[in-house]
C-alpha positions as CSV (number, residue, x, y, z in Angstrom):
1,X,-114.7,0.0,-12.0
2,X,-112.7,-1.7,-15.3
3,X,-112.7,-5.3,-14.5
4,X,-109.8,-7.0,-16.0
5,X,-110.3,-10.1,-18.2
6,X,-108.1,-13.5,-18.1
7,X,-107.1,-12.9,-21.6
8,X,-105.8,-9.2,-20.1
9,X,-104.3,-10.8,-17.5
10,X,-102.6,-13.1,-19.6
11,X,-101.5,-10.7,-21.9
12,X,-100.0,-8.6,-18.8
13,X,-98.2,-11.5,-17.5
14,X,-96.2,-12.3,-20.6
15,X,-95.6,-8.5,-21.1
16,X,-94.1,-8.7,-17.4
17,X,-92.5,-11.6,-18.0
18,X,-91.0,-10.4,-21.1
19,X,-89.5,-7.5,-19.3
20,X,-88.0,-9.7,-16.6
21,X,-85.9,-11.8,-19.2
22,X,-85.1,-8.3,-21.2
23,X,-83.5,-6.9,-18.3
24,X,-81.6,-10.5,-17.6
25,X,-80.3,-10.6,-21.0
26,X,-79.1,-7.1,-20.5
27,X,-77.4,-7.9,-17.3
28,X,-75.9,-10.5,-18.8
29,X,-74.8,-8.4,-21.8
30,X,-73.3,-6.0,-19.6
31,X,-71.6,-8.5,-17.7
32,X,-70.3,-9.6,-21.1
33,X,-69.5,-6.3,-22.4
34,X,-67.1,-5.5,-18.8
35,X,-66.1,-9.1,-19.2
36,X,-64.9,-8.1,-22.5
37,X,-63.2,-5.0,-22.0
38,X,-61.2,-6.6,-19.2
39,X,-60.1,-9.7,-22.0
40,X,-59.0,-6.6,-24.4
41,X,-57.0,-4.9,-22.0
42,X,-53.3,-5.3,-23.0
43,X,-50.8,-7.3,-20.1
44,X,-47.5,-5.4,-19.3
45,X,-45.6,-5.2,-16.5
46,X,-42.9,-2.6,-14.5
47,X,-40.5,-3.9,-12.1
48,X,-40.0,-0.5,-9.4
49,X,-36.2,-0.2,-8.2
50,X,-37.6,0.3,-5.1
51,X,-40.2,-0.8,-2.2
52,X,-43.4,0.6,-2.7
53,X,-44.0,4.2,-1.4
54,X,-44.7,7.5,-2.8
55,X,-41.5,7.5,-5.0
56,X,-44.0,5.5,-7.5
57,X,-47.3,7.4,-6.5
58,X,-47.2,8.6,-10.1
59,X,-47.8,4.4,-11.2
60,X,-50.1,3.9,-8.6
61,X,-52.4,6.7,-9.3
62,X,-52.1,6.1,-12.9
63,X,-53.4,2.5,-11.9
64,X,-56.3,3.5,-9.6
65,X,-57.6,6.6,-12.0
66,X,-57.9,4.4,-14.5
67,X,-55.5,5.7,-16.8
68,X,-53.9,2.6,-17.7
69,X,-57.2,0.9,-18.6
70,X,-58.2,3.8,-20.8
71,X,-54.7,3.3,-22.7
72,X,-55.8,-0.4,-23.3
73,X,-53.2,-1.7,-20.6
74,X,-53.6,-3.8,-17.5
75,X,-50.4,-3.7,-15.5
76,X,-48.6,-5.3,-12.9
77,X,-46.7,-2.8,-10.6
78,X,-43.7,-5.0,-8.8
79,X,-42.1,-3.6,-6.1
80,X,-38.5,-3.8,-5.7
81,X,-36.2,-4.1,-2.8
82,X,-34.9,-7.1,-1.6
83,X,-36.3,-10.3,-2.4
84,X,-37.3,-13.1,0.4
85,X,-33.5,-14.5,-0.1
86,X,-32.1,-11.5,0.6
87,X,-31.5,-10.4,-2.7
88,X,-31.6,-7.1,-4.6
89,X,-34.3,-7.7,-7.5
90,X,-32.3,-6.2,-10.6
91,X,-35.0,-4.1,-12.8
92,X,-32.6,-4.2,-15.2
93,X,-31.5,-8.0,-15.4
94,X,-35.4,-8.5,-15.6
95,X,-36.0,-6.3,-18.7
96,X,-33.4,-7.9,-20.6
97,X,-34.2,-11.6,-19.5
98,X,-37.8,-10.5,-21.2
99,X,-39.3,-11.2,-17.7
100,X,-41.2,-7.3,-17.3
101,X,-41.5,-4.9,-19.9
102,X,-40.7,-1.7,-18.1
103,X,-38.4,-0.6,-15.4
104,X,-37.4,1.8,-12.9
105,X,-33.4,2.4,-13.0
106,X,-30.4,5.1,-12.6
107,X,-28.9,6.7,-14.8
108,X,-25.5,5.5,-14.0
109,X,-27.2,2.3,-14.1
110,X,-28.3,2.6,-17.2
111,X,-25.2,4.0,-18.8
112,X,-23.4,1.1,-17.4
113,X,-25.6,-1.3,-18.6
114,X,-25.0,0.3,-22.0
115,X,-21.1,0.3,-21.9
116,X,-21.8,-3.4,-21.1
117,X,-23.7,-3.6,-24.3
118,X,-26.8,-4.5,-22.7
119,X,-29.4,-3.0,-25.1
120,X,-31.4,-0.9,-22.7
121,X,-33.3,2.4,-23.2
122,X,-34.7,5.1,-20.9
123,X,-37.5,6.3,-22.3
124,X,-38.7,9.5,-19.2
125,X,-37.9,9.6,-16.3
126,X,-39.9,10.5,-12.2
127,X,-37.5,12.6,-10.3
128,X,-36.2,15.0,-12.9
129,X,-34.7,17.2,-9.8
130,X,-32.4,14.9,-7.6
131,X,-34.2,13.8,-4.2
132,X,-30.6,13.2,-2.8
133,X,-30.0,15.3,-0.1
134,X,-26.8,15.5,2.6
135,X,-29.2,15.8,5.8
136,X,-28.0,17.1,9.2
137,X,-29.2,18.8,12.1
138,X,-29.5,22.8,13.0
139,X,-27.3,22.2,15.8
140,X,-24.3,20.8,13.7
141,X,-24.0,24.4,12.4
142,X,-23.3,22.5,8.9
143,X,-25.9,24.6,6.6
144,X,-23.7,24.2,3.3
145,X,-21.5,21.8,1.7
146,X,-18.2,24.1,2.8
147,X,-19.3,23.4,6.2
148,X,-19.0,19.5,6.0
149,X,-14.7,20.3,6.1
150,X,-13.9,17.9,9.5
151,X,-17.5,16.7,10.4
152,X,-18.8,13.0,9.9
153,X,-20.9,12.1,7.0
154,X,-22.3,9.0,6.5
155,X,-22.3,7.8,2.9
156,X,-23.1,4.4,1.1
157,X,-19.9,3.3,-0.4
158,X,-19.8,2.4,-4.1
159,X,-23.3,3.7,-4.6
160,X,-24.9,5.6,-7.3
161,X,-26.1,7.7,-4.0
162,X,-22.2,8.6,-3.2
163,X,-21.4,9.3,-7.0
164,X,-23.7,12.2,-6.6
165,X,-22.5,12.8,-3.6
166,X,-19.2,13.1,-4.7
167,X,-20.1,15.1,-8.0
168,X,-21.6,17.7,-5.8
169,X,-18.2,18.0,-3.9
170,X,-16.2,18.5,-7.1
171,X,-18.4,21.3,-8.6
172,X,-17.6,23.0,-5.2
173,X,-13.9,22.0,-5.6
174,X,-14.3,20.6,-1.8
175,X,-11.5,18.1,-0.8
176,X,-12.9,15.2,0.1
177,X,-10.4,13.6,2.0
178,X,-11.3,16.7,4.7
179,X,-14.3,14.9,5.5
180,X,-14.7,12.0,7.9
181,X,-16.5,9.6,5.9
182,X,-18.3,6.6,7.9
183,X,-20.2,3.7,6.1
184,X,-23.5,2.9,6.2
185,X,-24.0,-0.3,7.0
186,X,-27.6,-1.2,8.2
187,X,-29.5,2.0,6.3
188,X,-31.3,2.8,9.6
189,X,-31.0,7.3,10.7
190,X,-30.0,6.6,14.0
191,X,-26.6,7.1,14.1
192,X,-27.6,10.8,13.2
193,X,-30.5,11.3,15.2
194,X,-28.2,10.1,18.1
195,X,-25.0,11.9,17.6
196,X,-22.8,9.3,16.3
197,X,-22.6,11.2,13.0
198,X,-22.7,15.0,11.9
199,X,-24.6,14.2,8.8
200,X,-26.2,11.5,6.7
201,X,-26.3,10.9,2.7
202,X,-30.3,10.3,1.8
203,X,-33.4,11.1,0.0
204,X,-35.3,14.0,0.5
205,X,-38.5,12.5,0.5
206,X,-37.4,9.4,3.0
207,X,-34.5,9.3,5.5
208,X,-34.8,13.3,5.8
209,X,-38.8,12.8,6.6
210,X,-37.4,9.9,8.8
211,X,-35.0,12.3,10.9
212,X,-37.6,15.2,11.3
213,X,-40.3,12.1,12.6
214,X,-37.4,11.4,15.4
215,X,-35.8,15.1,16.4
216,X,-37.0,18.5,17.9
217,X,-33.7,19.8,16.2
218,X,-34.1,21.7,13.2
219,X,-33.1,19.5,9.8
220,X,-31.3,20.6,7.2
221,X,-31.4,19.5,3.9
222,X,-28.6,20.1,1.1
223,X,-29.6,19.4,-1.8
224,X,-27.8,18.0,-4.9
225,X,-30.0,19.7,-7.5
226,X,-29.5,23.3,-5.5
227,X,-25.4,22.8,-6.7
228,X,-26.3,21.8,-9.8
229,X,-26.0,17.9,-9.7
230,X,-29.3,16.3,-11.1
231,X,-28.4,12.5,-11.7
232,X,-31.4,10.7,-12.4
233,X,-32.4,8.3,-9.8
234,X,-35.3,6.4,-11.2
235,X,-35.9,6.4,-14.8
236,X,-38.4,4.4,-16.5
237,X,-36.7,1.9,-19.3
238,X,-37.2,-0.5,-21.2
239,X,-35.6,-2.7,-23.9
240,X,-34.2,-1.9,-27.7
241,X,-36.1,-5.1,-28.7
242,X,-39.6,-3.8,-27.0
243,X,-39.1,-0.2,-28.5
244,X,-38.4,-2.1,-32.2
245,X,-41.1,-4.5,-31.6
246,X,-43.8,-2.8,-29.8
247,X,-43.6,0.9,-29.9
248,X,-47.6,1.3,-29.6
249,X,-47.2,-0.1,-26.0
250,X,-44.3,1.7,-24.8
251,X,-46.3,4.6,-26.3
252,X,-49.3,3.9,-24.3
253,X,-47.5,3.4,-21.0
254,X,-45.8,6.5,-21.3
255,X,-48.9,8.3,-21.8
256,X,-51.0,6.6,-19.0
257,X,-47.9,6.7,-16.4
258,X,-47.5,10.7,-17.3
259,X,-51.2,11.1,-16.8
260,X,-51.2,9.3,-13.4
261,X,-48.1,11.6,-12.5
262,X,-49.3,14.5,-13.4
263,X,-52.4,13.9,-11.7
264,X,-50.3,13.2,-8.5
265,X,-48.8,16.8,-8.5
266,X,-52.2,17.9,-8.9
267,X,-53.3,15.9,-6.4
268,X,-50.3,15.3,-3.9
269,X,-52.6,14.1,-0.7
270,X,-54.8,11.9,-2.6
271,X,-52.4,10.5,-4.2
272,X,-50.7,9.4,-0.6
273,X,-53.6,8.0,0.2
274,X,-53.5,5.7,-2.9
275,X,-49.9,4.4,-1.2
276,X,-51.1,4.4,2.3
277,X,-54.4,1.8,1.3
278,X,-52.2,-0.4,-1.1
279,X,-49.4,-0.6,1.3
280,X,-49.6,1.0,4.6
281,X,-50.2,-2.4,5.9
282,X,-46.4,-3.3,4.7
283,X,-44.8,-0.3,5.3
284,X,-42.4,0.4,8.8
285,X,-44.0,2.8,11.2
286,X,-41.4,5.0,10.3
287,X,-42.0,5.8,6.5
288,X,-45.6,5.4,6.6
289,X,-46.4,8.0,8.9
290,X,-44.5,10.8,6.7
291,X,-46.2,9.8,3.0
292,X,-48.2,12.5,2.7
293,X,-45.5,14.8,3.6
294,X,-43.5,13.4,1.6
295,X,-45.4,13.6,-1.4
296,X,-45.5,17.0,-1.1
297,X,-41.9,17.4,-0.9
298,X,-41.7,15.6,-4.5
299,X,-43.9,17.8,-6.4
300,X,-40.8,20.0,-7.0
301,X,-39.1,17.1,-8.2
302,X,-41.3,15.2,-10.2
303,X,-42.3,18.5,-12.0
304,X,-39.4,21.7,-12.5
305,X,-40.8,24.9,-13.0
306,X,-41.7,25.0,-16.8
307,X,-40.3,21.6,-17.2
308,X,-42.5,18.6,-18.9
309,X,-43.5,15.5,-16.5
310,X,-41.3,12.9,-17.1
311,X,-38.8,14.6,-19.6
312,X,-34.9,14.1,-19.4
313,X,-32.5,17.1,-20.1
314,X,-29.3,16.4,-22.6
315,X,-27.0,18.1,-20.2
316,X,-27.8,16.2,-17.0
317,X,-27.3,13.2,-19.2
318,X,-24.2,14.4,-20.6
319,X,-22.9,15.9,-17.4
320,X,-23.7,12.4,-15.6
321,X,-21.4,10.3,-18.3
322,X,-18.3,12.7,-18.2
323,X,-18.1,12.3,-14.5
324,X,-18.5,9.0,-14.8
325,X,-15.8,8.6,-17.1
326,X,-13.5,11.1,-15.7
327,X,-13.9,9.1,-12.4
328,X,-13.4,5.6,-14.5
329,X,-16.6,4.8,-13.6
330,X,-16.6,4.0,-17.3
331,X,-13.7,3.6,-19.5
332,X,-15.3,5.2,-22.3
333,X,-17.9,7.5,-23.5
334,X,-21.1,5.3,-25.1
335,X,-23.5,6.9,-27.4
336,X,-26.4,9.2,-25.2
337,X,-28.5,8.6,-28.5
338,X,-28.6,5.3,-27.6
339,X,-28.9,5.0,-23.8
340,X,-32.1,7.7,-23.8
341,X,-34.7,8.6,-26.4
342,X,-37.2,11.5,-26.0
343,X,-39.4,10.4,-29.0
344,X,-42.2,8.9,-27.2
345,X,-42.4,11.7,-25.1
346,X,-42.5,14.0,-27.7
347,X,-45.5,11.8,-28.8
348,X,-47.4,11.6,-25.8
349,X,-47.0,15.6,-25.6
350,X,-47.9,16.5,-29.3
C-alpha cells in the first residue's frame, strides 16, 4: 500500500487550500458581477392611471420575466388611483414635472393637455380595443344600445368613460334625452345588482366581472368597440423632453413593455398570477377573485386580430379629436402628429 510522505501530505494540503481560495475568489467574482449588473441598470419609472390590477399585467410581466433588465432597465412601476389624502394621482402632471419618465393616460386627457400647450406624447397603447361597456342583466331585456330608451343608466358624469358612452349613442343616432341617466357617486356595482338601475357604464375587465360574480342572472355587455368606438383609455406616454434627450431610453422601455404584453397575451393565467402574487393582498375580495377571468377577457383588447401589440390607429385618434371638437371639449383641433408618435413602435418592430 502506498504510504504518503510528509512532503506529499503538505503538497496536498497546499493544493486543497488553493482550491478553496480559488472558489472563494470565484464566488466573490460572481457576486461582484451580479452587483455590477444591477448597478449598470438604468433606473426609470412609470406612473399608472389606476390601481394595480391585470389592466397593467404586461408591465408587471415585463418586470417579472426580466425583459426590463434584459434591456438595461430597472423600472419603478407606481400604482395609481388616489393617494393617502384622497387626491387622484395625476400621471400627466408627474411626467410633466419630471417626477416620473413615463405615464399611462387616456387619449382625451392627452389631447386636452396638448391643447393647453403641455408637451406630452403617446408612444404606444395598452388596450387597442376599448374595454368600456354598458353592463346590463339579461332580465332587463337590454341587448343593444337602442334598448336603453326609457331605462335607468348609471354613468360617471364628466368622465372620459362617459365621453365614450356619448360617442356610442351619437354614432347610432340615439337621442340621449330618452335615457334616464343616474350619476355614479360611489363607484360600486350594487345599484345594478340590486335593481336600482337597469344598466351601468364600466369596464368589461372590472365592473362587468364584479357583476358576474354577484348575480345568477345573465350579464350583457354592450361594448363600445362593437359600435366602432375605440377611444383609447390607457396609452403609454412620455414628455417631448425625454423623447428628444433620451430616445434610447424610450425605445428600450417600449421594447421591454411590449415584450411583457406579448408574454401576458400568450400566458394569461400566469400573468394574472403575477398580479395576484404582487398585489393580491391589497385588492378587495370583489376584485381579487376575478383577476384570472379578467385577464382572459383582456387578450382580444390587447391584441386585436391582425394588429401589432401596442399599436395606435390614426383613425381612432382623428375620431376622438373630431368628437371632442364637435362637442366643445376642445375649442379647436391640435396637430395630432404632436400628440402621438409611431416612430418608436416602428423601430421596435423592425
